[in-house]
N, CA, C and O atoms as a GROMACS GRO file, in nm:
protein
  500
    1MET      N    1  -0.978 -13.173  -8.555
    1MET     CA    2  -0.878 -13.146  -8.446
    1MET      C    3  -0.750 -13.210  -8.484
    1MET      O    4  -0.755 -13.326  -8.524
    2PRO      N    5  -0.620 -13.140  -8.476
    2PRO     CA    6  -0.502 -13.209  -8.503
    2PRO      C    7  -0.479 -13.326  -8.422
    2PRO      O    8  -0.528 -13.338  -8.310
    3PRO      N    9  -0.398 -13.423  -8.482
    3PRO     CA   10  -0.376 -13.550  -8.395
    3PRO      C   11  -0.315 -13.531  -8.260
    3PRO      O   12  -0.348 -13.603  -8.166
    4LEU      N   13  -0.221 -13.430  -8.247
    4LEU     CA   14  -0.148 -13.409  -8.108
    4LEU      C   15  -0.282 -13.373  -8.015
    4LEU      O   16  -0.304 -13.440  -7.914
    5ARG      N   17  -0.361 -13.275  -8.050
    5ARG     CA   18  -0.453 -13.224  -7.965
    5ARG      C   19  -0.543 -13.315  -7.920
    5ARG      O   20  -0.580 -13.319  -7.803
    6SER      N   21  -0.592 -13.415  -8.033
    6SER     CA   22  -0.707 -13.532  -7.977
    6SER      C   23  -0.625 -13.626  -7.887
    6SER      O   24  -0.696 -13.680  -7.801
    7ARG      N   25  -0.507 -13.658  -7.885
    7ARG     CA   26  -0.446 -13.742  -7.801
    7ARG      C   27  -0.427 -13.674  -7.648
    7ARG      O   28  -0.418 -13.732  -7.540
    8ARG      N   29  -0.423 -13.520  -7.678
    8ARG     CA   30  -0.410 -13.458  -7.543
    8ARG      C   31  -0.540 -13.462  -7.477
    8ARG      O   32  -0.539 -13.463  -7.354
    9ALA      N   33  -0.657 -13.464  -7.540
    9ALA     CA   34  -0.778 -13.472  -7.490
    9ALA      C   35  -0.838 -13.597  -7.430
    9ALA      O   36  -0.942 -13.608  -7.364
   10ALA      N   37  -0.759 -13.680  -7.462
   10ALA     CA   38  -0.782 -13.833  -7.407
   10ALA      C   39  -0.790 -13.832  -7.249
   10ALA      O   40  -0.884 -13.894  -7.199
   11PRO      N   41  -0.704 -13.770  -7.168
   11PRO     CA   42  -0.712 -13.779  -7.043
   11PRO      C   43  -0.819 -13.706  -6.999
   11PRO      O   44  -0.883 -13.760  -6.908
   12LEU      N   45  -0.865 -13.580  -7.043
   12LEU     CA   46  -0.981 -13.522  -6.990
   12LEU      C   47  -1.114 -13.584  -7.012
   12LEU      O   48  -1.211 -13.562  -6.940
   13ALA      N   49  -1.114 -13.675  -7.132
   13ALA     CA   50  -1.233 -13.769  -7.143
   13ALA      C   51  -1.244 -13.861  -7.049
   13ALA      O   52  -1.356 -13.890  -7.005
   14VAL      N   53  -1.121 -13.925  -7.000
   14VAL     CA   54  -1.116 -14.029  -6.889
   14VAL      C   55  -1.143 -13.970  -6.736
   14VAL      O   56  -1.182 -14.036  -6.640
   15VAL      N   57  -1.115 -13.836  -6.738
   15VAL     CA   58  -1.154 -13.782  -6.609
   15VAL      C   59  -1.276 -13.733  -6.595
   15VAL      O   60  -1.322 -13.721  -6.482
   16ILE      N   61  -1.335 -13.703  -6.685
   16ILE     CA   62  -1.488 -13.654  -6.701
   16ILE      C   63  -1.560 -13.781  -6.658
   16ILE      O   64  -1.636 -13.783  -6.560
   17LEU      N   65  -1.530 -13.901  -6.745
   17LEU     CA   66  -1.598 -14.023  -6.704
   17LEU      C   67  -1.604 -14.069  -6.566
   17LEU      O   68  -1.708 -14.111  -6.515
   18ILE      N   69  -1.479 -14.060  -6.497
   18ILE     CA   70  -1.449 -14.094  -6.373
   18ILE      C   71  -1.559 -14.000  -6.256
   18ILE      O   72  -1.614 -14.044  -6.155
   19THR      N   73  -1.565 -13.862  -6.312
   19THR     CA   74  -1.624 -13.787  -6.212
   19THR      C   75  -1.775 -13.803  -6.243
   19THR      O   76  -1.852 -13.790  -6.148
   20LEU      N   77  -1.821 -13.826  -6.352
   20LEU     CA   78  -1.962 -13.860  -6.376
   20LEU      C   79  -2.011 -13.984  -6.287
   20LEU      O   80  -2.122 -13.992  -6.235
   21VAL      N   81  -1.912 -14.078  -6.280
   21VAL     CA   82  -1.958 -14.219  -6.222
   21VAL      C   83  -1.961 -14.167  -6.051
   21VAL      O   84  -2.051 -14.192  -5.971
   22MET      N   85  -1.852 -14.099  -6.027
   22MET     CA   86  -1.842 -14.065  -5.881
   22MET      C   87  -1.946 -13.970  -5.837
   22MET      O   88  -1.998 -13.981  -5.726
   23LEU      N   89  -1.976 -13.879  -5.918
   23LEU     CA   90  -2.073 -13.791  -5.891
   23LEU      C   91  -2.223 -13.842  -5.884
   23LEU      O   92  -2.308 -13.796  -5.808
   24PHE      N   93  -2.240 -13.932  -5.963
   24PHE     CA   94  -2.375 -13.965  -5.984
   24PHE      C   95  -2.418 -14.137  -5.949
   24PHE      O   96  -2.503 -14.205  -6.005
   25SER      N   97  -2.344 -14.167  -5.858
   25SER     CA   98  -2.355 -14.311  -5.820
   25SER      C   99  -2.452 -14.300  -5.698
   25SER      O  100  -2.448 -14.207  -5.618
   26PRO      N  101  -2.539 -14.402  -5.692
   26PRO     CA  102  -2.626 -14.372  -5.582
   26PRO      C  103  -2.563 -14.390  -5.455
   26PRO      O  104  -2.467 -14.463  -5.431
   27GLY      N  105  -2.632 -14.308  -5.367
   27GLY     CA  106  -2.568 -14.276  -5.237
   27GLY      C  107  -2.533 -14.416  -5.145
   27GLY      O  108  -2.445 -14.422  -5.059
   28SER      N  109  -2.603 -14.501  -5.175
   28SER     CA  110  -2.575 -14.635  -5.114
   28SER      C  111  -2.434 -14.712  -5.136
   28SER      O  112  -2.378 -14.788  -5.058
   29THR      N  113  -2.389 -14.665  -5.279
   29THR     CA  114  -2.276 -14.717  -5.311
   29THR      C  115  -2.149 -14.636  -5.279
   29THR      O  116  -2.042 -14.678  -5.320
   30VAL      N  117  -2.155 -14.527  -5.211
   30VAL     CA  118  -2.067 -14.445  -5.190
   30VAL      C  119  -2.004 -14.468  -5.049
   30VAL      O  120  -2.075 -14.454  -4.949
   31PRO      N  121  -1.873 -14.502  -5.040
   31PRO     CA  122  -1.799 -14.551  -4.909
   31PRO      C  123  -1.810 -14.425  -4.823
   31PRO      O  124  -1.802 -14.310  -4.865
   32SER      N  125  -1.830 -14.461  -4.702
   32SER     CA  126  -1.813 -14.344  -4.587
   32SER      C  127  -1.686 -14.328  -4.528
   32SER      O  128  -1.614 -14.428  -4.515
   33GLY      N  129  -1.650 -14.224  -4.494
   33GLY     CA  130  -1.529 -14.215  -4.424
   33GLY      C  131  -1.553 -14.108  -4.302
   33GLY      O  132  -1.665 -14.091  -4.252
   34PRO      N  133  -1.426 -14.034  -4.256
   34PRO     CA  134  -1.450 -13.944  -4.150
   34PRO      C  135  -1.528 -13.815  -4.210
   34PRO      O  136  -1.525 -13.788  -4.330
   35PRO      N  137  -1.598 -13.739  -4.112
   35PRO     CA  138  -1.681 -13.635  -4.155
   35PRO      C  139  -1.598 -13.527  -4.250
   35PRO      O  140  -1.483 -13.487  -4.231
   36ASN      N  141  -1.674 -13.496  -4.342
   36ASN     CA  142  -1.622 -13.406  -4.454
   36ASN      C  143  -1.501 -13.448  -4.543
   36ASN      O  144  -1.441 -13.369  -4.617
   37SER      N  145  -1.471 -13.588  -4.529
   37SER     CA  146  -1.369 -13.642  -4.608
   37SER      C  147  -1.406 -13.640  -4.755
   37SER      O  148  -1.320 -13.641  -4.844
   38ASP      N  149  -1.552 -13.638  -4.781
   38ASP     CA  150  -1.559 -13.633  -4.913
   38ASP      C  151  -1.535 -13.490  -4.979
   38ASP      O  152  -1.544 -13.482  -5.101
   39LYS      N  153  -1.508 -13.382  -4.907
   39LYS     CA  154  -1.445 -13.249  -4.956
   39LYS      C  155  -1.316 -13.278  -5.032
   39LYS      O  156  -1.296 -13.219  -5.138
   40ILE      N  157  -1.233 -13.360  -4.985
   40ILE     CA  158  -1.100 -13.397  -5.036
   40ILE      C  159  -1.128 -13.466  -5.173
   40ILE      O  160  -1.057 -13.443  -5.271
   41THR      N  161  -1.227 -13.545  -5.176
   41THR     CA  162  -1.260 -13.602  -5.295
   41THR      C  163  -1.292 -13.530  -5.409
   41THR      O  164  -1.242 -13.550  -5.520
   42HIS      N  165  -1.385 -13.436  -5.380
   42HIS     CA  166  -1.426 -13.333  -5.458
   42HIS      C  167  -1.312 -13.262  -5.500
   42HIS      O  168  -1.288 -13.258  -5.621
   43LEU      N  169  -1.236 -13.205  -5.420
   43LEU     CA  170  -1.112 -13.114  -5.466
   43LEU      C  171  -1.020 -13.189  -5.541
   43LEU      O  172  -0.967 -13.130  -5.635
   44LEU      N  173  -0.989 -13.306  -5.520
   44LEU     CA  174  -0.889 -13.399  -5.606
   44LEU      C  175  -0.953 -13.419  -5.739
   44LEU      O  176  -0.886 -13.409  -5.842
   45MET      N  177  -1.091 -13.449  -5.743
   45MET     CA  178  -1.168 -13.458  -5.866
   45MET      C  179  -1.169 -13.348  -5.975
   45MET      O  180  -1.161 -13.366  -6.097
   46PHE      N  181  -1.180 -13.234  -5.913
   46PHE     CA  182  -1.188 -13.112  -5.985
   46PHE      C  183  -1.049 -13.045  -6.012
   46PHE      O  184  -1.028 -12.968  -6.106
   47ALA      N  185  -0.965 -13.082  -5.924
   47ALA     CA  186  -0.812 -13.042  -5.958
   47ALA      C  187  -0.779 -13.143  -6.092
   47ALA      O  188  -0.728 -13.092  -6.192
   48ALA      N  189  -0.803 -13.255  -6.089
   48ALA     CA  190  -0.768 -13.330  -6.196
   48ALA      C  191  -0.846 -13.288  -6.346
   48ALA      O  192  -0.798 -13.296  -6.459
   49LEU      N  193  -0.963 -13.249  -6.313
   49LEU     CA  194  -1.060 -13.193  -6.434
   49LEU      C  195  -0.987 -13.074  -6.495
   49LEU      O  196  -0.973 -13.059  -6.617
   50ALA      N  197  -0.941 -12.989  -6.402
   50ALA     CA  198  -0.881 -12.844  -6.454
   50ALA      C  199  -0.764 -12.882  -6.528
   50ALA      O  200  -0.750 -12.845  -6.645
   51TYR      N  201  -0.678 -12.956  -6.467
   51TYR     CA  202  -0.551 -12.980  -6.516
   51TYR      C  203  -0.549 -13.052  -6.635
   51TYR      O  204  -0.460 -13.029  -6.718
   52ALA      N  205  -0.657 -13.157  -6.660
   52ALA     CA  206  -0.665 -13.228  -6.769
   52ALA      C  207  -0.713 -13.140  -6.879
   52ALA      O  208  -0.653 -13.150  -6.986
   53ALA      N  209  -0.804 -13.060  -6.872
   53ALA     CA  210  -0.867 -12.957  -6.956
   53ALA      C  211  -0.762 -12.849  -7.009
   53ALA      O  212  -0.773 -12.805  -7.123
   54ARG      N  213  -0.662 -12.807  -6.925
   54ARG     CA  214  -0.560 -12.707  -6.962
   54ARG      C  215  -0.463 -12.790  -7.049
   54ARG      O  216  -0.404 -12.734  -7.141
   55PHE      N  217  -0.441 -12.935  -7.022
   55PHE     CA  218  -0.346 -13.004  -7.082
   55PHE      C  219  -0.403 -13.036  -7.236
   55PHE      O  220  -0.336 -13.051  -7.338
   56ALA      N  221  -0.534 -13.042  -7.224
   56ALA     CA  222  -0.611 -13.053  -7.367
   56ALA      C  223  -0.618 -12.954  -7.434
   56ALA      O  224  -0.669 -12.967  -7.546
   57GLY      N  225  -0.575 -12.833  -7.394
   57GLY     CA  226  -0.561 -12.699  -7.456
   57GLY      C  227  -0.666 -12.587  -7.448
   57GLY      O  228  -0.671 -12.482  -7.512
   58PHE      N  229  -0.753 -12.636  -7.352
   58PHE     CA  230  -0.858 -12.532  -7.311
   58PHE      C  231  -0.796 -12.401  -7.234
   58PHE      O  232  -0.699 -12.419  -7.161
   59GLY      N  233  -0.849 -12.276  -7.250
   59GLY     CA  234  -0.804 -12.170  -7.184
   59GLY      C  235  -0.851 -12.152  -7.043
   59GLY      O  236  -0.954 -12.204  -7.000
   60VAL      N  237  -0.778 -12.081  -6.981
   60VAL     CA  238  -0.799 -12.066  -6.807
   60VAL      C  239  -0.942 -12.034  -6.793
   60VAL      O  240  -1.019 -12.105  -6.727
   61THR      N  241  -0.983 -11.914  -6.863
   61THR     CA  242  -1.110 -11.878  -6.839
   61THR      C  243  -1.219 -11.981  -6.886
   61THR      O  244  -1.320 -11.992  -6.818
   62ALA      N  245  -1.205 -12.050  -6.988
   62ALA     CA  246  -1.282 -12.152  -7.041
   62ALA      C  247  -1.301 -12.255  -6.927
   62ALA      O  248  -1.414 -12.294  -6.898
   63VAL      N  249  -1.180 -12.303  -6.857
   63VAL     CA  250  -1.184 -12.426  -6.750
   63VAL      C  251  -1.250 -12.363  -6.646
   63VAL      O  252  -1.341 -12.424  -6.591
   64ILE      N  253  -1.219 -12.251  -6.609
   64ILE     CA  254  -1.308 -12.188  -6.500
   64ILE      C  255  -1.459 -12.187  -6.501
   64ILE      O  256  -1.536 -12.235  -6.418
   65VAL      N  257  -1.479 -12.138  -6.584
   65VAL     CA  258  -1.641 -12.119  -6.649
   65VAL      C  259  -1.699 -12.275  -6.645
   65VAL      O  260  -1.789 -12.315  -6.572
   66TRP      N  261  -1.631 -12.346  -6.736
   66TRP     CA  262  -1.693 -12.496  -6.761
   66TRP      C  263  -1.690 -12.570  -6.632
   66TRP      O  264  -1.789 -12.638  -6.601
   67ALA      N  265  -1.574 -12.564  -6.545
   67ALA     CA  266  -1.582 -12.642  -6.438
   67ALA      C  267  -1.660 -12.595  -6.326
   67ALA      O  268  -1.703 -12.673  -6.241
   68GLY      N  269  -1.677 -12.481  -6.321
   68GLY     CA  270  -1.750 -12.413  -6.206
   68GLY      C  271  -1.897 -12.435  -6.243
   68GLY      O  272  -1.973 -12.458  -6.149
   69LEU      N  273  -1.945 -12.431  -6.355
   69LEU     CA  274  -2.078 -12.487  -6.408
   69LEU      C  275  -2.120 -12.608  -6.395
   69LEU      O  276  -2.237 -12.633  -6.366
   70TYR      N  277  -2.020 -12.712  -6.419
   70TYR     CA  278  -2.019 -12.853  -6.396
   70TYR      C  279  -2.050 -12.885  -6.250
   70TYR      O  280  -2.143 -12.958  -6.215
   71ALA      N  281  -1.961 -12.822  -6.165
   71ALA     CA  282  -1.951 -12.840  -6.030
   71ALA      C  283  -2.105 -12.814  -5.974
   71ALA      O  284  -2.168 -12.898  -5.910
   72ALA      N  285  -2.155 -12.677  -6.012
   72ALA     CA  286  -2.275 -12.643  -5.986
   72ALA      C  287  -2.399 -12.727  -6.008
   72ALA      O  288  -2.484 -12.750  -5.922
   73VAL      N  289  -2.400 -12.774  -6.140
   73VAL     CA  290  -2.508 -12.852  -6.207
   73VAL      C  291  -2.488 -12.990  -6.146
   73VAL      O  292  -2.591 -13.055  -6.133
   74SER      N  293  -2.380 -13.044  -6.107
   74SER     CA  294  -2.379 -13.192  -6.054
   74SER      C  295  -2.420 -13.171  -5.913
   74SER      O  296  -2.472 -13.269  -5.860
   75GLU      N  297  -2.405 -13.057  -5.836
   75GLU     CA  298  -2.464 -13.061  -5.683
   75GLU      C  299  -2.621 -13.061  -5.700
   75GLU      O  300  -2.694 -13.144  -5.646
   76VAL      N  301  -2.669 -12.951  -5.787
   76VAL     CA  302  -2.802 -12.938  -5.811
   76VAL      C  303  -2.879 -13.076  -5.839
   76VAL      O  304  -2.986 -13.108  -5.787
   77LEU      N  305  -2.806 -13.150  -5.926
   77LEU     CA  306  -2.874 -13.281  -5.981
   77LEU      C  307  -2.854 -13.374  -5.880
   77LEU      O  308  -2.940 -13.462  -5.876
   78GLN      N  309  -2.758 -13.381  -5.791
   78GLN     CA  310  -2.726 -13.477  -5.679
   78GLN      C  311  -2.858 -13.448  -5.582
   78GLN      O  312  -2.902 -13.545  -5.521
   79GLY      N  313  -2.918 -13.325  -5.566
   79GLY     CA  314  -3.021 -13.316  -5.474
   79GLY      C  315  -3.154 -13.335  -5.534
   79GLY      O  316  -3.250 -13.354  -5.461
   80LEU      N  317  -3.167 -13.330  -5.672
   80LEU     CA  318  -3.291 -13.358  -5.736
   80LEU      C  319  -3.312 -13.511  -5.795
   80LEU      O  320  -3.425 -13.559  -5.804
   81LEU      N  321  -3.203 -13.577  -5.832
   81LEU     CA  322  -3.229 -13.706  -5.897
   81LEU      C  323  -3.264 -13.826  -5.752
   81LEU      O  324  -3.227 -13.818  -5.635
   82PRO      N  325  -3.325 -13.901  -5.802
   82PRO     CA  326  -3.346 -14.030  -5.697
   82PRO      C  327  -3.235 -14.107  -5.678
   82PRO      O  328  -3.247 -14.228  -5.695
   83ILE      N  329  -3.112 -14.052  -5.642
   83ILE     CA  330  -3.007 -14.116  -5.612
   83ILE      C  331  -2.944 -14.137  -5.490
   83ILE      O  332  -2.836 -14.192  -5.470
   84HIS      N  333  -3.031 -14.081  -5.401
   84HIS     CA  334  -3.002 -14.068  -5.243
   84HIS      C  335  -2.880 -14.013  -5.224
   84HIS      O  336  -2.796 -14.076  -5.158
   85ARG      N  337  -2.850 -13.882  -5.280
   85ARG     CA  338  -2.734 -13.824  -5.267
   85ARG      C  339  -2.780 -13.668  -5.226
   85ARG      O  340  -2.876 -13.628  -5.293
   86SER      N  341  -2.733 -13.580  -5.135
   86SER     CA  342  -2.780 -13.444  -5.121
   86SER      C  343  -2.667 -13.328  -5.194
   86SER      O  344  -2.548 -13.347  -5.216
   87ALA      N  345  -2.730 -13.234  -5.215
   87ALA     CA  346  -2.675 -13.092  -5.275
   87ALA      C  347  -2.593 -13.023  -5.161
   87ALA      O  348  -2.646 -12.986  -5.056
   88SER      N  349  -2.479 -13.011  -5.185
   88SER     CA  350  -2.407 -12.924  -5.087
   88SER      C  351  -2.333 -12.808  -5.140
   88SER      O  352  -2.262 -12.817  -5.239
   89VAL      N  353  -2.352 -12.694  -5.068
   89VAL     CA  354  -2.287 -12.567  -5.103
   89VAL      C  355  -2.122 -12.591  -5.095
   89VAL      O  356  -2.047 -12.547  -5.182
   90TRP      N  357  -2.073 -12.670  -4.975
   90TRP     CA  358  -1.984 -12.690  -4.935
   90TRP      C  359  -1.888 -12.766  -5.039
   90TRP      O  360  -1.776 -12.729  -5.076
   91ASP      N  361  -1.960 -12.881  -5.077
   91ASP     CA  362  -1.896 -12.964  -5.189
   91ASP      C  363  -1.875 -12.876  -5.316
   91ASP      O  364  -1.766 -12.885  -5.372
   92TRP      N  365  -1.960 -12.799  -5.361
   92TRP     CA  366  -1.940 -12.676  -5.467
   92TRP      C  367  -1.802 -12.607  -5.437
   92TRP      O  368  -1.709 -12.605  -5.517
   93VAL      N  369  -1.800 -12.559  -5.331
   93VAL     CA  370  -1.680 -12.472  -5.289
   93VAL      C  371  -1.538 -12.567  -5.300
   93VAL      O  372  -1.438 -12.518  -5.352
   94ALA      N  373  -1.538 -12.696  -5.250
   94ALA     CA  374  -1.445 -12.783  -5.256
   94ALA      C  375  -1.407 -12.804  -5.400
   94ALA      O  376  -1.289 -12.804  -5.433
   95ASP      N  377  -1.507 -12.821  -5.488
   95ASP     CA  378  -1.474 -12.825  -5.624
   95ASP      C  379  -1.430 -12.709  -5.705
   95ASP      O  380  -1.373 -12.731  -5.812
   96VAL      N  381  -1.451 -12.582  -5.664
   96VAL     CA  382  -1.399 -12.470  -5.698
   96VAL      C  383  -1.274 -12.446  -5.677
   96VAL      O  384  -1.202 -12.395  -5.763
   97VAL      N  385  -1.230 -12.482  -5.547
   97VAL     CA  386  -1.093 -12.481  -5.485
   97VAL      C  387  -1.010 -12.577  -5.562
   97VAL      O  388  -0.900 -12.542  -5.603
   98GLY      N  389  -1.056 -12.689  -5.583
   98GLY     CA  390  -0.982 -12.784  -5.651
   98GLY      C  391  -0.947 -12.750  -5.802
   98GLY      O  392  -0.842 -12.790  -5.852
   99VAL      N  393  -1.044 -12.669  -5.876
   99VAL     CA  394  -1.012 -12.614  -6.009
   99VAL      C  395  -0.896 -12.531  -5.988
   99VAL      O  396  -0.790 -12.545  -6.049
  100ALA      N  397  -0.919 -12.448  -5.906
  100ALA     CA  398  -0.800 -12.341  -5.875
  100ALA      C  399  -0.659 -12.407  -5.866
  100ALA      O  400  -0.563 -12.366  -5.930
  101ILE      N  401  -0.656 -12.514  -5.780
  101ILE     CA  402  -0.547 -12.592  -5.737
  101ILE      C  403  -0.504 -12.661  -5.867
  101ILE      O  404  -0.385 -12.644  -5.894
  102GLY      N  405  -0.567 -12.729  -5.944
  102GLY     CA  406  -0.555 -12.780  -6.069
  102GLY      C  407  -0.472 -12.708  -6.156
  102GLY      O  408  -0.364 -12.748  -6.198
  103LEU      N  409  -0.542 -12.570  -6.188
  103LEU     CA  410  -0.488 -12.485  -6.243
  103LEU      C  411  -0.327 -12.424  -6.245
  103LEU      O  412  -0.255 -12.391  -6.339
  104VAL      N  413  -0.306 -12.427  -6.102
  104VAL     CA  414  -0.181 -12.374  -6.038
  104VAL      C  415  -0.089 -12.467  -6.055
  104VAL      O  416   0.028 -12.427  -6.065
  105ILE      N  417  -0.115 -12.603  -6.064
  105ILE     CA  418  -0.045 -12.714  -6.074
  105ILE      C  419   0.010 -12.717  -6.227
  105ILE      O  420   0.130 -12.716  -6.254
  106PHE      N  421  -0.078 -12.719  -6.307
  106PHE     CA  422  -0.066 -12.699  -6.448
  106PHE      C  423   0.031 -12.585  -6.498
  106PHE      O  424   0.118 -12.600  -6.584
  107ARG      N  425   0.005 -12.481  -6.436
  107ARG     CA  426   0.093 -12.352  -6.448
  107ARG      C  427   0.239 -12.379  -6.413
  107ARG      O  428   0.333 -12.332  -6.477
  108ALA      N  429   0.253 -12.466  -6.298
  108ALA     CA  430   0.382 -12.494  -6.242
  108ALA      C  431   0.447 -12.582  -6.317
  108ALA      O  432   0.570 -12.579  -6.320
  109TRP      N  433   0.372 -12.677  -6.393
  109TRP     CA  434   0.428 -12.789  -6.465
  109TRP      C  435   0.476 -12.722  -6.588
  109TRP      O  436   0.585 -12.748  -6.639
  110GLN      N  437   0.378 -12.620  -6.641
  110GLN     CA  438   0.456 -12.553  -6.771
  110GLN      C  439   0.562 -12.469  -6.753
  110GLN      O  440   0.640 -12.446  -6.845
  111ALA      N  441   0.576 -12.412  -6.627
  111ALA     CA  442   0.707 -12.327  -6.600
  111ALA      C  443   0.821 -12.416  -6.572
  111ALA      O  444   0.937 -12.373  -6.576
  112GLY      N  445   0.795 -12.532  -6.547
  112GLY     CA  446   0.888 -12.637  -6.522
  112GLY      C  447   0.952 -12.673  -6.675
  112GLY      O  448   1.073 -12.696  -6.688
  113ARG      N  449   0.878 -12.676  -6.766
  113ARG     CA  450   0.898 -12.713  -6.903
  113ARG      C  451   0.994 -12.637  -6.967
  113ARG      O  452   1.072 -12.688  -7.048
  114ARG      N  453   0.997 -12.508  -6.935
  114ARG     CA  454   1.068 -12.398  -6.991
  114ARG      C  455   1.200 -12.368  -6.929
  114ARG      O  456   1.200 -12.354  -6.806
  115ARG      N  457   1.299 -12.357  -6.987
  115ARG     CA  458   1.416 -12.325  -6.926
  115ARG      C  459   1.499 -12.192  -7.008
  115ARG      O  460   1.509 -12.196  -7.131
  116PRO      N  461   1.550 -12.089  -6.936
  116PRO     CA  462   1.606 -11.993  -7.018
  116PRO      C  463   1.744 -12.052  -7.070
  116PRO      O  464   1.807 -12.140  -7.011
  117THR      N  465   1.783 -11.987  -7.192
  117THR     CA  466   1.891 -12.023  -7.250
  117THR      C  467   1.989 -11.936  -7.228
  117THR      O  468   1.950 -11.845  -7.154
  118PRO      N  469   2.117 -11.924  -7.267
  118PRO     CA  470   2.214 -11.838  -7.240
  118PRO      C  471   2.183 -11.699  -7.295
  118PRO      O  472   2.214 -11.598  -7.232
  119GLY      N  473   2.122 -11.693  -7.411
  119GLY     CA  474   2.098 -11.584  -7.465
  119GLY      C  475   1.959 -11.517  -7.430
  119GLY      O  476   1.909 -11.426  -7.497
  120GLY      N  477   1.908 -11.568  -7.329
  120GLY     CA  478   1.781 -11.520  -7.270
  120GLY      C  479   1.645 -11.572  -7.331
  120GLY      O  480   1.534 -11.544  -7.286
  121ARG      N  481   1.667 -11.640  -7.426
  121ARG     CA  482   1.543 -11.709  -7.499
  121ARG      C  483   1.476 -11.809  -7.394
  121ARG      O  484   1.525 -11.831  -7.283
  122VAL      N  485   1.372 -11.860  -7.434
  122VAL     CA  486   1.296 -11.977  -7.334
  122VAL      C  487   1.313 -12.097  -7.431
  122VAL      O  488   1.308 -12.086  -7.554
  123GLU      N  489   1.332 -12.199  -7.371
  123GLU     CA  490   1.340 -12.320  -7.436
  123GLU      C  491   1.251 -12.424  -7.397
  123GLU      O  492   1.245 -12.444  -7.275
  124GLU      N  493   1.173 -12.500  -7.477
  124GLU     CA  494   1.096 -12.595  -7.426
  124GLU      C  495   1.181 -12.726  -7.395
  124GLU      O  496   1.275 -12.747  -7.472
  125ARG      N  497   1.163 -12.808  -7.303
  125ARG     CA  498   1.230 -12.931  -7.267
  125ARG      C  499   1.140 -13.053  -7.345
  125ARG      O  500   1.172 -13.171  -7.333
   0.00000   0.00000   0.00000
């Protein structure tokens, strides 16, 4: 892997580590909030995952498939492992919406980095 690409993968590794801790911490350690506020947390985690994966150089399809599977497997494991967490289809939906939002934000960031030159060519900032 070229040096630039490996440096770009570091944020993804950090985000994956954070999501693993957040998704698989025992239920007794998870702070409570207003009803369904955990959906916002799921959405933000998976938006960050999608953005970081695109930043690392993964294609859109790969991010959608990988993050969707990660979300589904994490929900199933939360229901099966003895960590006093429950599986939720709505958490998975929030995860998938987060992936979509992360991809849109990355696309907007990319578009903002390009600007047309007077000759019509696109120049990177």
